[in-house]
DOZA-168927 format. One record per atom (N, C-alpha, C): x, y, z. Coordinates in steps of 0.2 Angstrom, whole numbers, plus 5000, padded with zeros to 4 digits. Layout:
# residues N
XYZ
...
END
This chain:
# residues 99
534056715156
533356725158
533456735166
532956775168
532956795175
532356755178
532356735184
531856705188
531356755191
530756755191
530256795193
529756765197
529456795202
528856775206
528356825204
527756795202
527156835200
526556825205
526356875208
525756865213
525156885209
524656845209
523956855206
523456845212
523256905215
522756895220
522056885218
521656845221
520956825220
520756835213
521156805208
521056805201
520556755198
520356705202
519956655199
519356635205
518756625202
518256605207
518156535207
518356495202
518256425202
518856385200
518956325202
519456285199
519456275192
518856275189
518856275182
519156335178
518956395181
519256455178
520056455179
520256435184
521056425185
521356375180
520956325179
521256275175
521256295168
520756335166
520756365159
521256415158
521356455163
521856505163
522556475162
522656415166
523356385166
523456355159
522956325156
523056295149
523256355144
522856405144
523056465140
523756495141
523856495148
524556515149
525156475146
525056405147
525556365145
525556365137
524956365134
524956365127
525256435124
525156495126
525456555124
526156555125
526356535131
527056535133
527456485128
527156425127
527556375123
527556395115
526956415113
526856425106
527056495103
526956545107
527056615105
527656655108
527856625114
528356665118
528956625120
529056565117
529556515119
530256545120
530456595117
531156625118
531156675124
530556695126
530456745131
530256725138
529856665139
529556655145
529556575146
529556555152
529556485154
529156475161
528656445161
528256435167
528556375171
528756385177
529056335181
528556305186
528256345190
527756315194
527256365197
526756345200
526256395203
525956365210
525856405215
525556385221
524856415221
524356385222
523656405222
523556435230
523256495230
523156525237
522356525238
522156505244
521456515246
521356585248
521056625244
520956695246
520256705249
520056765250
519456795253
518856765249
518356745253
517756725250
517756665245
518256625246
518356565241
518656575235
518856635233
519256645227
519956615228
520256605222
520856575222
521356625219
521956635222
522556675219
523056625218
523656655215
524256615214
524856645215
525356615217
526056635217
526356595212
526656625206
526856585201
527656595200
528056545198
528756555197
528856545189
529156595186
529256595179
530056615178
530256595173
530956625170
530756665164
531056725163
530856765158
531456805156
531356835150
531856875147
531856945151
531256965153
531157025157
530457025160
530457075165
529757085168
529257105163
529457145158
528957165153
528657105149
529157055148
528856985145
528356955149
528456955156
527956925160
527256965160
527357025160
526657065159
526357055152
526757055147
526557045140
526156975140
526456925143
526156855143
525556865147
525456895153
524856895156
524356935152
524456985149
524057025145
523756975139
524156935136
523956895131
523456835133
523656815139
523256765142
522556795145
522556855147
521956885150
521956875157
522556875161
522556865168
522956915171
522856925178
523256975181
523956965182
524357015184
525057005186
525157065191
524757055197
524757105202
525457135204
525957085205
526657105207
527057055203
527557085200
528157045197
528757065200
529057015203
529657025208
530256975205
530757015204
531356975202
531656935208
531856865207
532156825212
532856835211
533256845217
533956855217
534356795219
533956745223
534356685225
533756635227
533956575227
533556515230
533856485235
533456475241
533656435246
533156375247
533356315246
532956255246
533156215252
532656215257
532756175263
532556105262
531956095260
531656035258
531256035251
531155985248
530855985241
530156005243
529756025237
529056045238
528655985241
528155995244
527755935247
527355905241
527055855243
526655815238
526055865236
525755855230
525255905228
524655895233
524355955234
523755955239
523155935235
522655905239
522055885236
521655955234
521255945229
520756005227
520356025233
520156085233
519756115239
519056095237
END
């Protein structure tokens, strides 16, 4: 499996929309595509006019599997970028408070 970063710009208007998409994403990955895709983590972005975007880290069998998963969930996959290496300087910070 290859690691990918997926950019989803201004994809959600409310935290509830994002939460529902996250649950669908997890469910489809686990139940329908478990051999092809694995969600690792996401960072929520504060976008224009209060919308939320995300930068998501996945492992997948291919970039096509990432796009297929996004289509099944009904969410954007604006950019799908293969990761060639990881440099960890510090662990991720504690979770941020909801906005």
